[in-house]
TORKOLDREN-627831 format. One record per residue (C-alpha): x, y, z; residue number from 1; residue in three letters. Coordinates in nm, 4 decimals, m for minus. Layout:
<sites>
<<X Y Z> NUM "ALA">,
...
</sites>
This chain:
<sites>
<<3.8289 m3.1335 m1.8992> 1 "MET">,
<<3.5858 m2.8423 m1.9389> 2 "ASP">,
<<3.5555 m2.6424 m1.6164> 3 "THR">,
<<3.3691 m2.3448 m1.4716> 4 "VAL">,
<<3.4638 m2.0821 m1.2134> 5 "THR">,
<<3.2032 m1.8812 m1.0270> 6 "GLY">,
<<2.9393 m1.9583 m0.7641> 7 "SER">,
<<2.6439 m2.1882 m0.7100> 8 "LEU">,
<<2.3553 m2.0240 m0.5206> 9 "PHE">,
<<2.0825 m2.2356 m0.3615> 10 "VAL">,
<<1.7706 m2.0498 m0.2468> 11 "TYR">,
<<1.4884 m2.1483 m0.0153> 12 "ARG">,
<<1.2362 m1.8730 0.0534> 13 "ILE">,
<<0.9862 m1.9050 0.3388> 14 "PHE">,
<<0.7093 m1.6880 0.4786> 15 "ASP">,
<<0.7369 m1.5826 0.8430> 16 "ALA">,
<<0.4007 m1.4114 0.8874> 17 "GLY">,
<<0.3592 m1.0365 0.9616> 18 "PRO">,
<<0.5786 m0.7592 0.8218> 19 "ASP">,
<<0.9278 m0.7151 0.9613> 20 "PHE">,
<<1.0282 m0.3852 1.1209> 21 "ASN">,
<<1.3683 m0.3891 0.9534> 22 "LEU">,
<<1.4882 m0.0585 1.0971> 23 "ALA">,
<<1.4207 m0.1833 1.4511> 24 "HIS">,
<<1.5862 m0.5217 1.3807> 25 "ILE">,
<<1.8910 m0.3556 1.2231> 26 "GLU">,
<<1.9316 m0.1227 1.5227> 27 "LYS">,
<<1.9136 m0.4129 1.7701> 28 "ASN">,
<<2.1632 m0.6221 1.5743> 29 "LEU">,
<<2.4147 m0.3389 1.5575> 30 "ARG">,
<<2.3780 m0.2753 1.9310> 31 "SER">,
<<2.4691 m0.6434 1.9858> 32 "ASN">,
<<2.7873 m0.6089 1.7774> 33 "ASN">,
<<2.6356 m0.7793 1.4723> 34 "ASN">,
<<2.6872 m0.6296 1.1285> 35 "ASP">,
<<2.3741 m0.6723 0.9131> 36 "PRO">,
<<2.3874 m0.5375 0.5587> 37 "GLN">,
<<2.1283 m0.3686 0.3420> 38 "ARG">,
<<2.1119 m0.4778 m0.0202> 39 "LEU">,
<<2.2975 m0.2157 m0.2251> 40 "ASP">,
<<2.0978 m0.1089 m0.5280> 41 "LEU">,
<<2.1967 0.2573 m0.5389> 42 "ASN">,
<<2.3721 0.2176 m0.8720> 43 "HIS">,
<<2.0530 0.1002 m1.0445> 44 "VAL">,
<<1.8088 0.3474 m0.8900> 45 "ARG">,
<<1.7514 0.5019 m1.2328> 46 "ALA">,
<<1.5743 0.1892 m1.3507> 47 "SER">,
<<1.4667 0.0111 m1.0287> 48 "ILE">,
<<1.2542 0.1464 m0.7450> 49 "TYR">,
<<1.2582 m0.0464 m0.4159> 50 "VAL">,
<<1.0206 0.0550 m0.1354> 51 "SER">,
<<1.2495 m0.0869 0.1361> 52 "GLU">,
<<1.5712 m0.2813 0.0915> 53 "LEU">,
<<1.5964 m0.6220 0.2622> 54 "PRO">,
<<1.8276 m0.6822 0.5567> 55 "LEU">,
<<2.1041 m0.9397 0.5074> 56 "GLU">,
<<2.2484 m1.1421 0.7962> 57 "ILE">,
<<2.5487 m1.3738 0.7695> 58 "SER">,
<<2.4861 m1.7200 0.9185> 59 "MET">,
<<2.8361 m1.8615 0.8746> 60 "GLY">,
<<2.9386 m2.1817 0.6974> 61 "GLN">,
<<2.7390 m2.5019 0.6700> 62 "THR">,
<<2.7762 m2.8377 0.4950> 63 "GLN">,
<<2.5437 m3.0716 0.3095> 64 "ILE">,
<<2.6228 m3.4312 0.2208> 65 "GLU">,
<<2.4887 m3.5423 m0.1156> 66 "LEU">,
<<2.4672 m3.9135 m0.2072> 67 "PRO">,
<<2.7220 m3.9326 m0.4899> 68 "THR">,
<<2.9008 m3.6012 m0.4351> 69 "ILE">,
<<2.9854 m3.6088 m0.0655> 70 "GLY">,
<<3.0157 m3.3054 0.1615> 71 "LEU">,
<<2.9709 m2.9627 0.0061> 72 "ILE">,
<<3.0534 m2.6466 0.1988> 73 "THR">,
<<2.8289 m2.3427 0.1682> 74 "PHE">,
<<2.8393 m1.9896 0.3027> 75 "ASN">,
<<2.4912 m1.9248 0.4438> 76 "ALA">,
<<2.3100 m1.5951 0.4708> 77 "LYS">,
<<1.9546 m1.4868 0.5376> 78 "VAL">,
<<1.7669 m1.1919 0.3917> 79 "LYS">,
<<1.4717 m1.0473 0.5814> 80 "LEU">,
<<1.2143 m0.8824 0.3558> 81 "TRP">,
<<0.9851 m0.6071 0.4872> 82 "PRO">,
<<0.6674 m0.7979 0.3927> 83 "PHE">,
<<0.7547 m1.0964 0.6146> 84 "GLY">,
<<0.9501 m1.3247 0.3808> 85 "ALA">,
<<1.2798 m1.4913 0.4695> 86 "ILE">,
<<1.5174 m1.6007 0.1952> 87 "SER">,
<<1.7908 m1.8423 0.2950> 88 "VAL">,
<<2.0806 m1.8375 0.0473> 89 "VAL">,
<<2.3568 m2.0999 0.0342> 90 "LEU">,
<<2.6610 m2.0094 m0.1766> 91 "GLU">,
<<2.9204 m2.2619 m0.2922> 92 "ASN">,
<<3.2344 m2.1260 m0.4555> 93 "GLN">,
<<3.3199 m2.2939 m0.7859> 94 "LEU">,
<<3.6872 m2.3035 m0.8802> 95 "SER">,
<<3.7577 m2.4823 m1.2061> 96 "GLN">,
<<3.4742 m2.7213 m1.1316> 97 "THR">,
<<3.3980 m2.9665 m1.4137> 98 "PRO">,
<<3.0651 m2.8931 m1.5843> 99 "TRP">,
<<2.9608 m3.2555 m1.5401> 100 "GLU">,
<<3.0150 m3.2360 m1.1643> 101 "LYS">,
<<2.8161 m2.9126 m1.1479> 102 "LEU">,
<<2.5343 m3.0881 m1.3314> 103 "ASN">,
<<2.5469 m3.3748 m1.0783> 104 "ASP">,
<<2.5368 m3.1293 m0.7862> 105 "ILE">,
<<2.2363 m2.9478 m0.9346> 106 "ALA">,
<<2.0590 m3.2792 m0.9958> 107 "TYR">,
<<2.1040 m3.3991 m0.6373> 108 "GLU">,
<<2.0272 m3.0645 m0.4722> 109 "ILE">,
<<1.6987 m3.0472 m0.6613> 110 "GLU">,
<<1.5970 m3.3829 m0.5136> 111 "ARG">,
<<1.7447 m3.3498 m0.1654> 112 "SER">,
<<1.5136 m3.3000 0.1326> 113 "GLN">,
<<1.8262 m3.2297 0.3380> 114 "LYS">,
<<1.8617 m2.8929 0.1666> 115 "VAL">,
<<1.5109 m2.7846 0.2606> 116 "THR">,
<<1.5514 m2.9135 0.6165> 117 "ASP">,
<<1.8835 m2.7329 0.6592> 118 "LEU">,
<<1.7630 m2.4027 0.5125> 119 "THR">,
<<1.4499 m2.4138 0.7286> 120 "TRP">,
<<1.6672 m2.4619 1.0369> 121 "GLN">,
<<1.8853 m2.1691 0.9299> 122 "ILE">,
<<1.5732 m1.9564 0.8874> 123 "GLY">,
<<1.4536 m2.0500 1.2375> 124 "VAL">,
<<1.7998 m1.9714 1.3786> 125 "SER">,
<<1.7960 m1.6296 1.2134> 126 "SER">,
<<1.4640 m1.5460 1.3817> 127 "LEU">,
<<1.6134 m1.6453 1.7156> 128 "SER">,
<<1.9162 m1.4273 1.6398> 129 "LYS">,
<<1.7001 m1.1189 1.5856> 130 "ILE">,
<<1.4752 m1.1982 1.8813> 131 "GLY">,
<<1.1584 m1.2674 1.6803> 132 "GLU">,
<<0.9174 m1.5391 1.7957> 133 "LYS">,
<<0.7529 m1.6562 1.4757> 134 "ARG">,
<<0.6639 m1.9797 1.3041> 135 "ASP">,
<<0.7954 m2.0646 0.9588> 136 "ILE">,
<<0.5711 m2.2894 0.7523> 137 "ASP">,
<<0.8059 m2.5605 0.6300> 138 "LYS">,
<<0.5573 m2.6902 0.3751> 139 "SER">,
<<0.5237 m2.3641 0.1802> 140 "LEU">,
<<0.8416 m2.2325 0.0192> 141 "TYR">,
<<1.0049 m2.1378 m0.3087> 142 "GLU">,
<<1.3216 m2.3228 m0.4117> 143 "ASP">,
<<1.5602 m2.1983 m0.6753> 144 "TYR">,
<<1.9174 m2.2406 m0.7998> 145 "THR">,
<<2.1347 m1.9848 m0.9770> 146 "ILE">,
<<2.4629 m2.0617 m1.1529> 147 "PHE">,
<<2.6850 m1.7536 m1.1592> 148 "LEU">,
<<2.9608 m1.8092 m1.4145> 149 "VAL">,
<<3.2671 m1.5842 m1.4154> 150 "LYS">,
<<3.4982 m1.7959 m1.6321> 151 "GLU">,
<<3.4618 m2.1163 m1.8276> 152 "TYR">,
<<3.6700 m2.3326 m2.0587> 153 "SER">,
<<3.6661 m2.2568 m2.4299> 154 "ASN">,
<<3.5128 m1.9143 m2.3644> 155 "SER">,
<<3.4464 m1.7042 m2.6738> 156 "THR">,
<<3.3739 m1.3364 m2.7349> 157 "ALA">,
<<2.9999 m1.4019 m2.7219> 158 "ASN">,
<<2.8637 m1.5694 m2.4090> 159 "ALA">,
<<2.5762 m1.7115 m2.6155> 160 "LEU">,
<<2.8189 m1.9698 m2.7508> 161 "ASP">,
<<2.8068 m2.1413 m2.4110> 162 "ILE">,
<<2.4729 m2.2914 m2.5168> 163 "LEU">,
<<2.6463 m2.4810 m2.7969> 164 "ASN">,
<<2.9539 m2.5758 m2.5960> 165 "LEU">,
<<2.7770 m2.7373 m2.2979> 166 "TYR">,
<<2.4474 m2.9048 m2.2115> 167 "ASN">,
<<2.2835 m2.6063 m2.0449> 168 "MET">,
<<1.9343 m2.7533 m2.0716> 169 "THR">,
<<2.0083 m3.0482 m1.8410> 170 "CYS">,
<<2.1822 m2.8126 m1.5997> 171 "LEU">,
<<1.8948 m2.5632 m1.5885> 172 "LEU">,
<<1.6306 m2.8366 m1.5665> 173 "MET">,
<<1.8347 m3.0205 m1.2992> 174 "ALA">,
<<1.8076 m3.3377 m1.5037> 175 "GLU">,
<<2.0546 m3.6240 m1.5188> 176 "ASN">,
<<2.3298 m3.5336 m1.7651> 177 "LYS">,
<<2.2564 m3.8548 m1.9538> 178 "ALA">,
<<1.8952 m3.7486 m2.0143> 179 "SER">,
<<1.7906 m3.7131 m2.3758> 180 "LYS">,
<<1.5697 m3.4072 m2.3536> 181 "LEU">,
<<1.3491 m3.3168 m2.6475> 182 "SER">,
<<1.4199 m3.0284 m2.8819> 183 "GLN">,
<<1.0973 m2.8668 m2.7617> 184 "GLN">,
<<1.2186 m2.8632 m2.3988> 185 "VAL">,
<<1.5622 m2.7385 m2.5027> 186 "THR">,
<<1.4113 m2.4546 m2.7033> 187 "LYS">,
<<1.1679 m2.3548 m2.4265> 188 "ALA">,
<<1.4509 m2.3499 m2.1715> 189 "THR">,
<<1.7118 m2.1492 m2.3614> 190 "THR">,
<<1.5390 m1.9506 m2.6361> 191 "GLU">,
<<1.4703 m1.6480 m2.4148> 192 "GLN">,
<<1.7791 m1.4717 m2.2839> 193 "TYR">,
<<1.9082 m1.1270 m2.1928> 194 "ILE">,
<<2.2435 m0.9734 m2.2854> 195 "GLN">,
<<2.3905 m0.6329 m2.2073> 196 "TYR">,
<<2.7449 m0.6966 m2.3304> 197 "HIS">,
<<2.8418 m0.9796 m2.5605> 198 "GLN">,
<<3.0390 m1.1456 m2.2815> 199 "ASN">,
<<2.7459 m1.1625 m2.0369> 200 "ASP">,
<<2.4223 m1.3608 m2.0454> 201 "LEU">,
<<2.1121 m1.4285 m1.8336> 202 "VAL">,
<<1.8815 m1.7255 m1.8923> 203 "ILE">,
<<1.5935 m1.7662 m1.6456> 204 "ILE">,
<<1.4086 m2.0954 m1.6161> 205 "ASN">,
<<1.1200 m2.1740 m1.3815> 206 "TRP">,
<<1.3443 m2.3493 m1.1245> 207 "ASN">,
<<1.6960 m2.2241 m1.1998> 208 "SER">,
<<1.8903 m1.9570 m1.3852> 209 "ALA">,
<<2.2250 m1.9175 m1.5581> 210 "LEU">,
<<2.4040 m1.5846 m1.5164> 211 "VAL">,
<<2.7292 m1.5354 m1.7074> 212 "VAL">,
<<2.9116 m1.2255 m1.5846> 213 "ASP">,
<<3.2946 m1.1961 m1.5827> 214 "PRO">,
<<3.2723 m0.9286 m1.3121> 215 "SER">,
<<3.0798 m1.1608 m1.0802> 216 "GLY">,
<<2.8252 m0.8871 m1.0035> 217 "ALA">,
<<2.5152 m1.0064 m0.8196> 218 "ALA">,
<<2.2742 m0.7460 m0.9610> 219 "ASP">,
<<2.0859 m0.9892 m1.1863> 220 "ALA">,
<<2.0684 m1.2410 m0.8994> 221 "LEU">,
<<1.9103 m0.9774 m0.6758> 222 "ASP">,
<<1.6390 m0.9091 m0.9327> 223 "MET">,
<<1.5594 m1.2788 m0.9620> 224 "ILE">,
<<1.5444 m1.3093 m0.5815> 225 "GLU">,
<<1.3074 m1.0114 m0.5604> 226 "PHE">,
<<1.0730 m1.1821 m0.8073> 227 "ALA">,
<<1.0935 m1.5120 m0.6160> 228 "LEU">,
<<0.9972 m1.3432 m0.2886> 229 "CYS">,
<<0.7024 m1.1713 m0.4532> 230 "GLN">,
<<0.5745 m1.4995 m0.5981> 231 "VAL">,
<<0.6170 m1.6784 m0.2638> 232 "LEU">,
<<0.4082 m1.4104 m0.0894> 233 "GLU">,
<<0.1426 m1.4347 m0.3606> 234 "MET">,
<<0.1224 m1.8116 m0.3017> 235 "GLN">,
<<0.1104 m1.7629 0.0758> 236 "TYR">,
<<m0.1797 m1.5182 0.0646> 237 "PHE">,
<<m0.3571 m1.7231 m0.2002> 238 "ASP">,
<<m0.3453 m2.0175 0.0422> 239 "HIS">,
<<m0.4664 m1.8024 0.3319> 240 "LYS">,
<<m0.7575 m1.6723 0.1238> 241 "LEU">,
<<m0.8534 m2.0287 0.0284> 242 "ASP">,
<<m0.8786 m2.1206 0.3969> 243 "LEU">,
<<m1.0725 m1.8068 0.4899> 244 "LYS">,
<<m1.3173 m1.8380 0.1995> 245 "LEU">,
<<m1.3773 m2.2044 0.2779> 246 "SER">,
<<m1.4475 m2.1153 0.6418> 247 "TYR">,
<<m1.6889 m1.8350 0.5468> 248 "LEU">,
<<m1.8724 m2.0557 0.2944> 249 "TYR">,
<<m1.9201 m2.3225 0.5614> 250 "ASP">,
<<m2.0463 m2.0709 0.8160> 251 "ARG">,
<<m2.2846 m1.9074 0.5693> 252 "MET">,
<<m2.4347 m2.2432 0.4754> 253 "SER">,
<<m2.4920 m2.3220 0.8444> 254 "ASN">,
<<m2.8623 m2.2950 0.9260> 255 "ASP">,
<<m2.7800 m2.2219 1.2895> 256 "LYS">,
<<m2.6570 m1.8707 1.2124> 257 "LEU">,
<<m2.8461 m1.6405 1.4442> 258 "SER">,
<<m2.8868 m1.2664 1.4562> 259 "LEU">,
<<m2.9461 m1.2857 1.8298> 260 "TRP">,
<<m2.5956 m1.4239 1.8832> 261 "ARG">,
<<m2.4448 m1.1622 1.6470> 262 "ASN">,
<<m2.3174 m1.4375 1.4154> 263 "ASP">,
<<m2.3922 m1.2430 1.0994> 264 "LEU">,
<<m2.2441 m0.9214 1.2319> 265 "GLU">,
<<m1.9298 m1.0982 1.3503> 266 "ARG">,
<<m1.8785 m1.2795 1.0182> 267 "LEU">,
<<m1.9430 m0.9605 0.8204> 268 "SER">,
<<m1.6854 m0.7651 1.0218> 269 "LYS">,
<<m1.4417 m1.0561 1.0012> 270 "GLU">,
<<m1.4683 m1.0759 0.6220> 271 "ALA">,
<<m1.4329 m0.6986 0.5808> 272 "ALA">,
<<m1.1350 m0.6788 0.8160> 273 "GLN">,
<<m0.9600 m0.9710 0.6487> 274 "TYR">,
<<m1.0189 m0.8135 0.3062> 275 "TYR">,
<<m0.8536 m0.4897 0.4192> 276 "ILE">,
<<m0.5572 m0.6678 0.5816> 277 "GLU">,
<<m0.4844 m0.8953 0.2858> 278 "ILE">,
<<m0.5381 m0.6200 0.0259> 279 "SER">,
<<m0.2971 m0.3887 0.2076> 280 "ASP">,
<<m0.0279 m0.6563 0.2393> 281 "THR">,
<<m0.0657 m0.7779 m0.1198> 282 "VAL">,
<<m0.0367 m0.4204 m0.2440> 283 "GLU">,
<<0.2837 m0.3702 m0.0444> 284 "SER">,
<<0.4287 m0.6895 m0.1963> 285 "VAL">,
<<0.3316 m0.5884 m0.5501> 286 "GLU">,
<<0.4819 m0.2419 m0.5031> 287 "ASN">,
<<0.7955 m0.3554 m0.3187> 288 "SER">,
<<0.9979 m0.3278 m0.6398> 289 "ILE">,
<<0.9205 m0.1682 m0.9735> 290 "LYS">,
<<1.1081 m0.1486 m1.3008> 291 "ALA">,
<<1.0692 0.2111 m1.4191> 292 "VAL">,
<<1.3092 0.2026 m1.7121> 293 "GLY">,
<<1.3826 m0.0291 m2.0014> 294 "ASP">,
<<1.7303 m0.1187 m1.8821> 295 "PHE">,
<<1.9172 m0.4438 m1.8317> 296 "TYR">,
<<1.8079 m0.5170 m1.4742> 297 "LEU">,
<<1.4534 m0.4059 m1.5459> 298 "ALA">,
<<1.4438 m0.6647 m1.8250> 299 "GLN">,
<<1.5795 m0.9316 m1.5887> 300 "VAL">,
<<1.3067 m0.8516 m1.3368> 301 "LEU">,
<<1.0340 m0.8638 m1.6021> 302 "ARG">,
<<1.1551 m1.1948 m1.7418> 303 "MET">,
<<1.1778 m1.3484 m1.3944> 304 "ALA">,
<<0.8224 m1.2355 m1.3127> 305 "SER">,
<<0.7046 m1.3806 m1.6427> 306 "LEU">,
<<0.8814 m1.7146 m1.5865> 307 "ARG">,
<<0.7445 m1.7420 m1.2321> 308 "PHE">,
<<0.3909 m1.6601 m1.3564> 309 "ARG">,
<<0.3549 m1.3696 m1.1174> 310 "PHE">,
<<0.0572 m1.2319 m1.3139> 311 "LYS">,
<<m0.1299 m1.5631 m1.2781> 312 "ASP">,
<<m0.0935 m1.5534 m0.8998> 313 "TRP">,
<<m0.1885 m1.1867 m0.9013> 314 "GLN">,
<<m0.5051 m1.2596 m1.1018> 315 "THR">,
<<m0.5969 m1.5488 m0.8705> 316 "SER">,
<<m0.5542 m1.3273 m0.5628> 317 "LEU">,
<<m0.7569 m1.0442 m0.7147> 318 "ASP">,
<<m1.0423 m1.2848 m0.7901> 319 "GLN">,
<<m1.0419 m1.4289 m0.4383> 320 "LYS">,
<<m1.0266 m1.0835 m0.2828> 321 "LEU">,
<<m1.3243 m0.9896 m0.4972> 322 "SER">,
<<m1.5076 m1.2993 m0.3696> 323 "ASN">,
<<m1.4231 m1.2001 m0.0133> 324 "LEU">,
<<m1.5611 m0.8498 m0.0706> 325 "ALA">,
<<m1.8805 m0.9994 m0.2195> 326 "ASP">,
<<m1.9210 m1.2225 0.0878> 327 "ILE">,
<<m1.8804 m0.9233 0.3176> 328 "SER">,
<<m2.1470 m0.7301 0.1235> 329 "ARG">,
<<m2.3795 m1.0326 0.1217> 330 "LEU">,
<<m2.3431 m1.0842 0.4956> 331 "LEU">,
<<m2.4061 m0.7140 0.5504> 332 "ASN">,
<<m2.7144 m0.7279 0.3297> 333 "SER">,
<<m2.8518 m1.0324 0.5166> 334 "ASN">,
<<m2.7796 m0.8638 0.8479> 335 "LEU">,
<<m2.9667 m0.5476 0.7472> 336 "ASN">,
<<m3.2555 m0.7532 0.6113> 337 "GLU">,
<<m3.2943 m0.9451 0.9357> 338 "ARG">,
<<m3.2716 m0.6257 1.1367> 339 "ARG">,
<<m3.5454 m0.4716 0.9240> 340 "ASN">,
<<m3.7635 m0.7782 0.9807> 341 "GLN">,
<<m3.7128 m0.7500 1.3558> 342 "ILE">,
<<m3.7934 m0.3769 1.3477> 343 "LEU">,
<<m4.1120 m0.4478 1.1531> 344 "GLU">,
<<m4.2090 m0.7103 1.4089> 345 "LEU">,
<<m4.1433 m0.4671 1.6962> 346 "ILE">,
<<m4.3573 m0.2011 1.5271> 347 "ILE">,
<<m4.6396 m0.4504 1.4834> 348 "ILE">,
<<m4.6169 m0.5488 1.8508> 349 "LEU">,
<<m4.6168 m0.1839 1.9590> 350 "LEU">,
<<m4.9254 m0.1156 1.7501> 351 "ILE">,
<<m5.0889 m0.4204 1.9002> 352 "ALA">,
<<m5.0100 m0.2965 2.2514> 353 "VAL">,
<<m5.1557 0.0438 2.1648> 354 "GLU">,
<<m5.4723 m0.1185 2.0286> 355 "MET">,
<<m5.5175 m0.3505 2.3283> 356 "LEU">,
<<m5.7036 m0.0956 2.5570> 357 "PRO">,
<<m5.9448 m0.0142 2.2751> 358 "MET">,
<<m6.0168 m0.3812 2.2209> 359 "LEU">,
<<m6.0787 m0.4281 2.5957> 360 "VAL">,
<<m6.3321 m0.1380 2.6002> 361 "LYS">,
<<m6.5124 m0.2805 2.3000> 362 "LEU">,
<<m6.5402 m0.6158 2.4717> 363 "ILE">,
</sites>
């Protein structure tokens, strides 16, 4: 029976609102005899720039019961990202696990609400552990699965041969192993890959990735997780901008807007302030990690961003921020126009008052 040894990583990434003060959180945890870890990327600094490394907290072991698989034990950890994201990572050790069973696990995890419920609870528990009172939106999250392969049956000198030995498409698509996927889907899933040595391989799909690395290094996984967190934040702020723009459109179309109640001034300041806040946060997310060299991990990061359509979310956000800026300018223009009308009316009244004695004398 063909088997695989390595790890299965299940990710659920949530947004927890404002930026985290990671230095303050790390200091408090250490003072309470906890041992948080910073992600170690020192060895790839030549090709990767990170503005601030996330803080990792161990959350112990947990179990999930899947319908046809039974109980699966995971080691749980949480990573706190400076821009307010929380990634919950569940790791299951694979030791000579049959490929078919791994496919079944991936299939059921993809469709299990229990996984999302459990990871959300772990995220909430981590906030309690660090003493942060925040809400985590359970409805908005990024889910992902990574298969880290250290050894596998029938291994050859070139890790690319794994695509011919096993049904990697069903695994990466989390489809039933009996599924007859089209050649088009198979090609789209596996045609783009990255290799540094012949015995390693990275294939990134939109909802899962395969990383073959005999050393078991997590560097490629970290790059994929960085890209996932960035995309989640882009989605979060895109949603927030939708709500704010809808609110402003409704208020602007309201005929009851009144200068005397400072409605226009309030809305103008609100739009401008929101534009500044969102722009600043989005910029910090976009600049949280940069690939500055054409090396292996930089390529992994670029491919992950491409697969997750980061540029599409970025373009959508830029357009909505532009709309928000236009609304702020329009409200400001309307406010100034109404003020000018009131000043003109006051001037006319003052002139009329000045002319009143003359009119009385004439009468």
